[in-house]
N, C-alpha and C positions, 0 to 999 in steps of 0.2 A: 290494251286498246281490241277493241272487237266492232266489229258493225252490225246493224240492225236494219236489214233493207240498204238504202242509202246512208244510213247515218253512221258518223263515227261515235260509239259509246265506251268513254273511259271511267274505268273504275280508278277513285283514288284510294289509298290504303291508310288509315290511321296508325302509325306503328305502336302506339299509348294501348290501344284497348284493341285493335282488330279490328276496327270498326272500317267497312268500306262504303262507299258514296258514289252515285253518279254522277257524270255530267254527259249530258247530250248537248253536241253543237256542231252544227258546222264548220266554226271557228272557234277552236278549244283556246284562243286567246281570247276570248270575250265570254265572261258569263252572261252576257246579254244579247246573246246572238239568237236570231229566231229558230226554232227547231219543230218539224212535222213529227207528229207524235200519232200515228196511226192505232187508237185504242179507244176504246168505249169511256173510260174514265181511268185517267193518270195520276195518280199518285206515286209521289217521290218516296214516302216512307217504303212502300212495296220494295225499294230495292235495297234495303240494308242487307250486310250480309255480318252475321253476328260472331264472335267469337264462343267457346263452350261456356264460359262465365256466366256471358251476356246471354246466353241462351237460356242457364240453368236460372239466371235471375230474372228472365221474364216469365217466366212458367213460376217462378215462385210470385212473382206481383200478380197476374191472371189468377193463380190459385186465391190471392188474398183479396179479391175482387168478386170472385163466382158467384154467383146471384142464384138463388132457388127459381126453380121455372116450374109455372104450371104442366100438369101432366099430359095437357092437349094443348097445339099450338095456337085455335081458335075457340074461345071463349064467348059465347052469347054475356051483354052485358049484365040482364039481369042475376045472371052467374058471378058477375065479377062481387068484388068486397064492397059492402055498404057499410061504412061508419054508423051510421041509426041504428043499425040492427045490432053494431056486432058491440059490446061493452068489456069493463075492467074488472078483476078484483082484488082488492089487497087481503095478501096471505096476513092472515094473525093481526087484524087493525087495532085491537084492545090491547094487543100486548106493552108491555112496560120498556117501551122504546128507550134508548141512552145515545149521545151523541157517539160516533162511531159506530152503528150495529147498522146490518144492512136490511134493508126493506124490500120485499119481494112482491111483485105483481104478475097477475097472470091477464091475457089479452085474449080473448075470444074472438074473431071474426066470423060474419055470418055474408051472405051474401041478399038483394034485393026482394029474395023471396022468404028471408028470415031463417034461411036454410044453412046449420056450420056449413064453412068450408073445408074440404079434405087437404089441402095445401098450402103452403106459405108464400113468401118473396113478397110480401107487403111492405112498402117502406113506411117505417114508423118513426116518429122523433119523440121523445119523452122528457120530462123534467118534472123535478121537485121544487116546490117553491113557497114564500110566506111574504103574502102581498105588501104587510106591515113592518116587515123587517128590510124591504127589498133585498130578500135573499131567493138563492136559485141554483140548481144545478143540473146535469142531465145524468139519466142514466143509461145502462146498457144493455141492449135488446137481443134474446137468444131466441131462432126460429127453428120451434120443432118441426116444421114443413107439412104440419097436418090441421093447420087452421090455428095454433093457438102458438102464445109465445109468451116467453116469460122476462121480465124488464129486473134488471138491480137496481136497487138506489143506496149509496152510502151516506148514510144521515149526520149532516156534517155540521147543524146547528141546533140550537134546543128550542121549545115552540111547537106553536098547531103549523104541520107541515102539509101543503095539499099535493096531491100528485095530478099529471095533467101527459095524457095521452092524446097524440095526433096522427091520423093518416095521412100522410103525402102524397103518397100516390099507390093506388090497387097495385098486387103483383099483375097484373094482366096490363096496368099501362105502362109497369115497369119494363115487361115484353116489348111494347111498341117503342119506347126510351131505345133500347137495346138496338133494337132493327133500324131504328133513322142513324144512332151513332155508327153502325156497319155500313148501310148501304147509304145514307145521304149525307157524306162529309161534305157537300157544297151545298146542304140547305142553307148557309149564310154566306153569302158571296163579298167581295171586296171588289174594288176598283183604282185604277193606276189612272193618271191623267198624265198625257204624254205632251209636249210640245218644244215646237222649233218653229222660231219667229213668231207670224201669226197664225201659224195652222197648228191646231192642237187635236188629238181625239184620247177617247175615255175608254179603256177596255177592261173586262171582268178579270181578277186575279183570285190565286186560290191555291192549297197545297195540293189538290185534285180538281182538275179541269176536266169535264166531258167533250165529248167530239173528238177531232181530227182536224179543228183550225191549227194554222199554225203559232206557236207559242215563243214568248221571250221568256228564258231559263235563267231566273236571278236567284238560283241554288247558291248560299252562301260557303264561298270557297275555304274559310276553314273550319266549320261546324259540320259541313255539309246538310244545312236544314236548306229543305228544298222550300221553292219557293217559283211559282209560273204566273204573267199574264200572258192573255192572247194578245197575237203583235197585231198593232195599229195597220193599219189598211197603207197609210202613205208616211208613217214616220217609223223611226228605226227605234229598236229597244232602249240605246242609248239615251233618248228623250224624256225617258222616267222622269217626271217631276216630284208626285204627290202620291200617296196612298191613301185611301178613307172607305169606310162599312158602307159598300153599298145593299144591301137590305137582308132579307128574310124571305124565303123561298117558299108560295107558298101551296096548300093544298096538298101538302105531307100525309094528310090522314084518311081514310075512309068515313062513311057516315058512323058507323057502328063503333071506329075507334076512337073518333070524338066525345064520344059520351063517357069516357074514362078520362078524359079532362076537363072536368067542367067546376068552375068558382063554386063552393058553398056546398057541393056536392060530394066531389071526392079529391079534392087536392087542400092540402093542410085544413080539413075539418077534424075537429076533438070527438075521440070516442069517449064515452060518458062509462062511469062505474055504476056498478049495479047493487053496487051499497056504498059503505063509508069511500070517502075520496080524500081522509086526512088522517092524519096519526099526530099523536102528542108526544114528543120527543124531550126526555129530561137531561139537564144538564151534565158535564164531566167535572169532575174538580179540577184546579189547576196544574197541578201536578201530571193527572192524566189526561188533561190537554194537551200539556208539553210534549208528554211523551207519544200521544198519539200522532202531532205534527211534525216531530222528529223521526219518526221511524216509517217515514213514505221513501218509497222505493221511487227513483227518475220518472218511468214508466207506470206510475198510479194513476188509475182512474176512480173518479173524472178527476183531469189535469188541476181544478180549482172549483174554486162557487164564490158566488157573490154575497156579500154580507153589509148592509147598510149600503147598497149601489158601489162598494169599492173590493174589487176581484182578490181574491186571495189562492195564488197557487199552491199547491198542497206539497210539493218538493222544489220550492225554490223561495228564499224569502223573498220580498217585495218591498219597498217603500211607495209611497203616493206623495207624488211630485205636484204639489196643490199650489206652489209657488211659483213664476216667474224667474225669480233668484235661484231657487233649488235647480232646477233645468240646466239654466245657464251654468251653474258650477257644474254639476255633470257632466257637461260637455265641453268646457273649457278647454280649447287646443285640441278638440277633434274634427276629424274630416267624416262625415257621415254621407253616403250614399245608400238612396233607395232606388233599385229598380223594380220595375214588374209593372201593374196596373193601376186604373182608380182606387183601388181600397189601400195602397201604400201611399198616393197619392194623397190621401188625406189626412198621414201621417205630414208631408211636408206642410199641409196648409195648415192643419191645428198648432205645429212647431211655430210655424212662421207668424201667425195672426197671438199666439199666446205671449210666447218671449219674447220680452219686450225690446231686447237689443238686435235680434233677428231681422233682419232687415231685405226684402225679395230684389233682385236684382234684375231689371228689364233686360231681358233676351230677346225679345223681339217672338217668344215662342209663340202657335196657337193655345189658345185659353183651353183649361183642362185638357192638354196635350203632353207642352213641353217640348225641350228639357224645360227645367226651372234650376233656379240658386238662389240661396239666402247666405247671407254672409253677416258675422259679429265679428267688425274687425278690433273693436277692443277687448272681445274675450278669445279671440283667434279660432271662432267659430264658421264651419262652411257645410251648409247642408244642401245636398242636391238630389234632383230627380230625374228621373230619366225612364219612359217606358219600353219596355220589351218589344224584341223584333215580331214581324207577322206571324201566326195571326195575331192581329189585333183590331178590334172592332171601335175603334177609334174616328173621329172627326178627322178631318185635314191633316197627316203627319208626313213634312216633304222626305223625299226619298234618300237623303241626305242625313236624316235623322231616325230610317230604320237600324237599327244597334241591335245587337243579339248580346245577351246577358254576359256570354261566355266570352264573346269578343272583349265585351269591355273588363272583364275579370281580370283579363289576360294584361289589362296595361294599367294596370293598379298596385303599384310597390308593396304596399300594406305595409304593417308594423301597429304598435300599442297604439297609436290614435287613432287607427283608420277603424272605422265600422262600416259593415255592410249590411243592408237589409235588402232581400227577396221576398218576393212573392210571383208568383207564377199558377195559376189556375182557370179562372173564368173564360177567359178567350180561346181555351181547349174545348169547353164541353162539347163541341158538336162535333169532334173528330176522333175517330178510332185510339182507342187508347196507346196502340204503340207511336204516335205522332206525338203526344204527350213523354212517354219516357224517353224517347229520343231527345226532344229537348232536355229533360233534367238529365240525361246521361253528359251532356254538352256541358251543361252549368254545373254538373257535381267534379267533371275531371278538372275545370277551372277553379274549383274550389280546393280541390286537394291540391294544385299545383301554387296557389295562392297561399295555402295555410304550410307547405314546403317550404317555403321560399321565406314567409313571414309568418311566424308560428303564433305571434302576439295579435294580428289582425281578428277581428271578432264579425264572425259572419252567422247572423240570425236570418230564420225562414219566418218570415208571417204566414202563417196557414189559409186556408180556404173559411167562408165564413157561409152559412145559412142567407137567405135572400125570399121576398116576397115573390110571390109565383101566382099565376095566372093560366088559363089555358094556352097562350101563345109563348109566353117566359119557360114552360115547361118543356117545351120542343126545343127548346135552344139552351137552357139555362138552369135546369132544373136543380134544384141542392142535392138528387140522385146521383147525376152527373158530378157535381164537386163532390160530394161525399165518397167515388169512385175517385177522384184525380187524387183527393186531400191524402186517401190510403196510400197510394202508389207513392206519393212526395214525402209520406214521413219516413215508410219503411227506404227509398234510396238514399235519401241525405239521413238516417240514422250512422250512427257510428261513424263519420266523419269529422266530428269536431265541432260542429254548427249546432246552435240553440234555435227553439220556436217558442214563438208567441203564440199560442193557442186559439186565434181568431176565431176556431171553430165552435169550441167551448161557450166562452166571451160572446158569443152572439145567440146561440142556443138557448142559454141558459138565464140571460137576461129578460126582465119581462114588455120589454120594449118590442113592439112589433118588428119582423124581420124584413132590414133592407140588405140590397147589394153592398150600398153604402151607411152600416150604421149609425144612429146618432151619435152627438157628439160625448155622451158618457161613457157610453163603450168603445169608442177612439182614445178618450184619454186612459180608460183602465188599459187598453190594450199598448198604449205609450208608459204607462206607470210601469208593465210587465217589462218593455222594452227597455227605458232608462234603468229597471232595477239589473238589468246584465250588464248594461255597460257600466254601471258605477253600483257596484252590490254594497251592502249593507257591512261594516266593519264585523257584526255578529258572522255575516255570511264569509268573509274571509277568514276568521277565525274557525269556522266549521271546514273548510276547505285545509286549511291550517292543519287542523285534527286528525281530518281523513288523511292527508298526505304524511304524517308524521307515522300514522298507526300502520302504513302500508311500509315506510322503509323500516319499521320494528318488525315486519312480519317478514321481509326480504332479507335482514338481518338476522 
């Protein structure tokens, strides 16, 4: 223990990871005691002490999401990327393409004066699609950092295929988003209600709080996740009863910066081709197609594609659960825990409404918040949803229901009939990436412990997804923020025995407009991928058995 001024400052050490977290209290027996913090901006994540292993990992994660920057800090709007002046070109559009071939596209960006740009950093989203087949897949973009980009597509179905390229944000807008993430983590603020008898007060809460007012320290004692509220004037910190989203800060941009975030001008605006925008793809024979599908590695890109509105993963066998009875048969005897935000709550809502014998119990929980529970007594199915701990931009959540996923996982016994789904991304978009890394480290540690004590437990990660964007939403929940967090999450959860449902590709490859809460057909396809992991087809079991036997033969 050390002192900072008149404060007692204690660092608790996690012996599993070497991670230390800070607890500042006048009374260390209570995590809700008020603390005077004489700082301009106090952020709990600043006080992490990382092991060398964690430092290396963090360096690797930041290298993975490093984004090209303009050569100058302030670029006039007319010099920023203009999608209407930009264009793309299909290389060899009249070639004889076959299914499985690579299609390459060059994108050239220009400014509002029609001049080619000399640097990169624009955020593009790309896809190929065939409207009449309800088919689609995403592309992989390489930034040459000179105003040109090369996009690679894998042609995965026969017929006429169209290329689409969109500018999500110009590189100059990305610069602004980066600044906001680092300098204004308080731009979304939260509130808590404190109440005792007839006296009630509301104060602002966050991971970071500006000023030097007394605060209530609600840092979680098990995970070290920091959370603070300004102390009520009359009530004690222990009288907190609820948490809710307060709102969004205004006036974040200068007038010049605001020009970089305009609907129909430079937010998710198409870039058109200067020539043909489509190619003709010839089919493969059945044997060739089977060989192509069976030769895919787990990290193949893209991970899948749509055909006839059905998602087809390239490295995972999939069934399409079109009947309620099929889902019931798959989930019989299972306990399914859904942890996260409203995008995984969609899974709970879909299953509860679609599966005939699954009945929701009335727990008296606030609408859209939870926790929620549905049961099928006849088939012994239990389905549960619980939101993740703060920061979470929900309407009123009772303080007693603010549970961290890591702590919930530590309470689960696990086993072959236990299925866990986790999604956590959207509510961290306004914070420095360190906040998100810390949360994932805690969750990952709990997953590893769970799989160690119960190896047959199935853990599935639902990734982030794209959404509709406007000038305001872009500053708080841009796809660029989500893409960065999704990259971090995939790297941190790889190699620990969990599975992924690629909601990112499934939302970006589809023809429907982007939404934070995707349409039902997309949710249905996500659940088909999920249920196929819970109940793999017999052919998938045979494949796994063949791989297992081959490995043993090599070892012997």
